[in-house]
N, C-alpha and C positions, 0 to 999 in steps of 0.2 A: 410486524415482521420486517427484517432488513430488506432493502432493495438490492437486487442483483445487478451487477455491472453488465450492460449490453454492449457498449462501445465507448471508445475514448478517442479524442482528437486533440492535436496540438499543431500550432503553426507559429512560426516566427521565434521559436525558442531554441537557442543554441544551434545544433545541426538539424533540428526538426523544422524544415522549411514548411512542409505541410504533410500531415499524415493522419489517417483515420484507421483505427484498428478495431476489428470485431472481437470483443473479449469473450472467451469461453470459460469453462469451469477450471481448466488447467492449461495455461499458456507457458511454453518453455522457449527461451530465446538464447541462441548461440550466435557467435560471430567473432571476428578478429578484434584486437584492441583498437580503439579509436573510431569504431564505426557508429557509435552513438547509443549503445545499449543502455548505458547509465543515464543518458538524456531522456529516453523514454520513461525509465523508472522515476527520474527526478520530476518530470512533468506531471506524472500521476501524483507524486507526493505534494506538488504545489496545489493540486485540487483539494487535497485534505487541508492544506494551509488556508485555503479560502474559507472553508467551514470553521476553522479555528480562528479566523480573523487575523492571521499572521502572514498572509500572502505578500503584502507590501513589504513588511520587514524582512521576510525570507529572501525576496528578490533583491532588496537593498543589500543584504549580506552577500549575495552572489555578485552584485554589481549589475544593475539593470542594463547598462550600456554594453556590458560584456556578455550578458545572458541572451541578448537579442540576436536573431539570425544575422550572420555576418556576410552572407552571400548576396547575389544580385537581388535588388528589390524593384518590383514592378510599379508599386504605387506607395504613396504616403497617405496617412501617417504610419510610421513604423510601430507595430504593436505585437505583443505576445497574445495569442488566442488559445484558450484551453476550453475543452468541453467534455462532458461525460453524459452518457445515456444510462438511465437506471430504470429497471423494470420491477414492478410489484409482483411478488410470487403468485398472488391470487389472480393477476390479470397479465399474463405474459405478453399480450398484444399491445398493452398500454406502456407508455414510456414517459418518464420525467427526463427532461434535458436541461442541464445547467451549463451555462456558458459565461465566460468572463474574458474581458480584454484589458490588457495592462499596457500603459505607455508612459513616456516621459512627460513631465509638466511642460506647458507652453513656455516660450522664451521669457515672457513677462508674466510672472505669477508669484504669489506668496507661497513658494515651495522651494525645497532644496533642489539644486540643479539636476541631480540624478535620482530623485525620489520617485519610486514607482507609484503611479496613480491608476486607480481603477476607472477606466473610461466607460465600460459597458458591462452590465450584468443582466442575465435573463434566465428565468425559470419557466419552462414551457411544459405543458402536459399534452401528450399526443395519445388520444384514444381512438383507435381505428382511423377513420378519415378526418376526425375532428381534432384540431389543434388550438390550444388556448394558452395565451401568455398569462401566467399567474403573477409573476413579479418581474418588473423591468426597471433598470436603472440606467440613466444616461447622464454621466457626470455626477452631479449632486441631486438631480431630479429623480424621484423614486415613485413608481406606481405599483400598487398591489390591489388585487381584487378583494372586495369585502365579502361578507357572508352571503350576500345576494348575487355574487358574481360580477358586480359592477366595478370597473376600474376607478380607483380612488388615489389621488396624490397623497403621499405620506410625508408628514413633517417630522424629520428625524435629524438629530444632531450627528452629522456624518462627516468624517474626514475623507479626503480624496484617496487616501491610502488604505481606507477600511472597506471591507466587503459588506454588502447587504446580507449575504448569506451568514456572515458571522455576527452582524449587529442587530438584525431584525428578529430579536429573540422573544417571540410571543406565540407559543404553540397553540393557544386557543383561537387566536385570530388568523394565524398563518400556518395551519397544520401541515400543508404540503411542503412548504419551505423548511419547516422544522424536521419533517421526516427525511428530507434530503440531507440536511445538515447533520442529523444524528447518524445517518448511514455513513457519510464520509468521515465523520469523527471516529467511527469504529474501525476504519481501515488501519492496518499496521504495516510498517515498513521496517524490515529487519536487515540492516546492512552494517551495523556497528556493534555486533555482539563481541565485545572485547574479551580477550582471554589473558591479558597481561596480569601481573601480580596484584594490581589495584583494581581489577575488573569487578563491577557489581556482581557478576556471576559467581564470584568466589566468596561473597560475603553472606552471612546469615541475613534474613530479612524478617520484618514483622510478621507474626503468625496471624494472618487474616485470610478468609476464604477468597481465593483469587482464580477466577475462571479463565482469564486471558493473560498471556505474558506481555509485560511492558516492552516497548520497543528497544530499550537498552538491556533487557533481561534482568533487571534489578530485583524482580520478585520471583525468580525461578524456583527457589526453595519453597515458596508459598504455593506456587502452581503444583509442584509435586505433592506437597502436603495436602492440598485440596483433593487431589485424586486419591491419595492413599487413605486419608483419615476423615474426609467429609463425604466424598462419593464412594469410598471404599471399593475402588475399581482401578486396578493398575495392570490388568491383564495385557492390554495392548502395549503399554509402556514397558512392562517386564519382557515381553516378547521382542520388542525392538532392541532393548539393551542386550538381550541374550543373542540376538542375531548379529549385532555389531561387535560384541565382545564375548565370544563363547566362554562359558563357565563363570562369567562375572555376574554380579547382581547389584542393583541400585538399592541403597539403604536410605529409607526415609523415616527417621525417628518421629514419634508423636511429639509435636511441638508444645512448648509452654508459651512464653512470650515471643520467642524467636523460632523461625523454621530453618532447618538445615537439611543437608543431604550428603551422601558419600557413596563410594563404590567399594565393594569387596571383590577380591580376585582369588581364583583357585590356588595360586601360589602362596597366598597369605590368608587362609580362610578365617582366622581369628582377628584380622586387622581390617578396620574400615578406614579408607583414605578419604578425608573430608575434601570439600570443594577446593580449598586453598592448595591442596597437594596434587590435584589431578593434572594430567598433561593438557596442553592447549587443545589438542585434537579431541580428547575424550570430553573435555568440558564443552567444547563447541558442539559436538554431537548431542550432548545432553540438553544444551540450550535449544537446539533445533527440535529435539523431541518435545521440549516444553512449548515451543511455538506451535507445533503440528498436532500434538496429542493433548493439549490443554482441554479441560472440561468443556469450555465454550471458546473455540478458536475465533479469532477476529473474523468479521464478515468478509473481509478481503485481505489476503496476505500477499505481500510482495517480498520476495527473497532476492537479494543481490549477492551473487557469488557465495552461496552458503558452503561450498566445498573448501573454502579457504581454511588451511591448517588441518584438513582431514586427510587421512591416509586413503590412497585410491581404493583399498578394499572396503571402505565405508560407503562408497557411492551406491552400491546396490541396497544396503539397509536404509540409506537416506532416501533413495528413490521410492522404496516401499512405503516409508512414512509419508512422503509427499503425496503419493497416489491415494493412500488411505485417507489423508486429510482432505483431499479434493472431493471426497464424497460428502463432506460437511460444509465446505466453504470454497470460495474461488481463490486460486493461487496463480500468481504471476512470478515466474522463476527466470532469473538471468544467471547464466552459468558459462564458465569457460571450460568446464569438464565435459568432454565428449562422452566419457563413460557414464556420467550421471544422466546426461540427456538421452543417451541410448537406452539406459535402464528404464527411464520413464517411458520412452516411446515404445519399448518392447511390451509394455502392459496394455497399450492401446488406449490409455486413459487420457492422454493429452497430445496435442500437436507440437512438434518441435519446429520452430521458425528460425530462419537464418536472417540476421540483421546485417545489412550492407549499407555502403555509402556510395551514392552516385552523384557526381558533380558537386560534392561537398554536402549533399543532403542525405540524411538517414532515412532508410526505408526498410521494408521487410520483403524478402524475395517472394514474388507471386502476388503481392498486395497491390490492388488498384487504388487510384486516388479516391474512389468512392467507398473504400472500406470493405472490400470483398476480395476473396482469393480466386485467382483465375481457375485453379483446379477444382473449385467448389461452385462455380457458376452453374 
C-alpha cells in the first residue's frame, strides 16, 4: 500500500529559510502574490525528483545559485535541505523519513561550477521510540543495512549529482528504500494543464486502460474511457459535470484505437462538441475532473492555482470534487481564489492556511518552527 505523507520540511530553498509543515488529508493554501506559495509546491516537487533521479538536473535547470536561500546565513556550507515523513497505513505510529541535502561543488573539483551535488541522503525508520538508519550517503560513501540488519558499505557507480533514492534500484535487497521511492514516484503535480489550441488535453489519445491522469493531462480521454467502458461507472463524473454545466452532458464514445470525448449542450442536443472545440474554462474543469475522479487518483495530488481560466461560478463544483477526492487521497491545494478556499473550508474537510512572508522568509500563519500549529497545541 502507498505511504501517507505525515510532514514535509524545507530549508535553504528560495524563500524557504526553514519550514516544517504537518501534512493532512487536505491542505489548502492562500496568500498574496510573492509570499512563496509556489516555492512550497516546488520544494515538494523536488522530493519527487529525488525519487526519479532528476533532482540534480532539475535544480541545475533552475540555477542552483539562484535557488538557494538569498537571505542572511548563519553558517556554512550553504545547502538546500529537503525532507519528508511517510507513514505506513498499517502502522500509523511508524514513520519513514527521507532527507536530502544539496550544495555546490567545492572550488577545486571535477565538476561544473554551478552543478548541484548531493551531499547527504538518509532514510530512517522510526517505530515508536526506536529509530534505525536504513540507508545513509555522505558524498559518494553509501551505507545500507543488509538482510540481517547490519550496516554494509555499498559499492555503487554513483555521480555526485545522482540520488541514492533514484539509483539503488534493488527491491529485493532494499525493500524499504524501494517502497519510499515508489510512493514518491506516484505523486502528481498539476500546474500546467494547458488549454491552448495545441494542448494535449484537446487531442485524442491511445485507448489503453488509464487509472491516473498524467501530469500534463495528455491521457485525459483514456481516463474518461476507463471510467465509462472499463469500470462502467461514471455516476460521480456525470454528477460533477451536471453541477458545473446544468443541462450539459459529457460524451465518451467507446474507443477503438484512440479515445476521445466531447460535450453536448441543451441548446444543441444533437451536436457533440469535441475537445478541440471546447472553451478553455470547460476543458480545464474537465481536466480537473480527470485528476480528481480518475479510477485510481495519484497517492498525493498537488494542485497549483486550479481556478485559472475557470468562471467564478465553477468554484463550488470544483470544491465539491476536491473534497470528494480527499476521501481517497491526499491533496495539497494552492489557490488565489477566496471563493474556492471558502467553499472547501465550509465542508469542514480541510484546513485553509494563509502563507505569509516575514523578513523575506516564507511561513504559514500559526505554524511553529517545530511543525505544529499554535491553535492545535
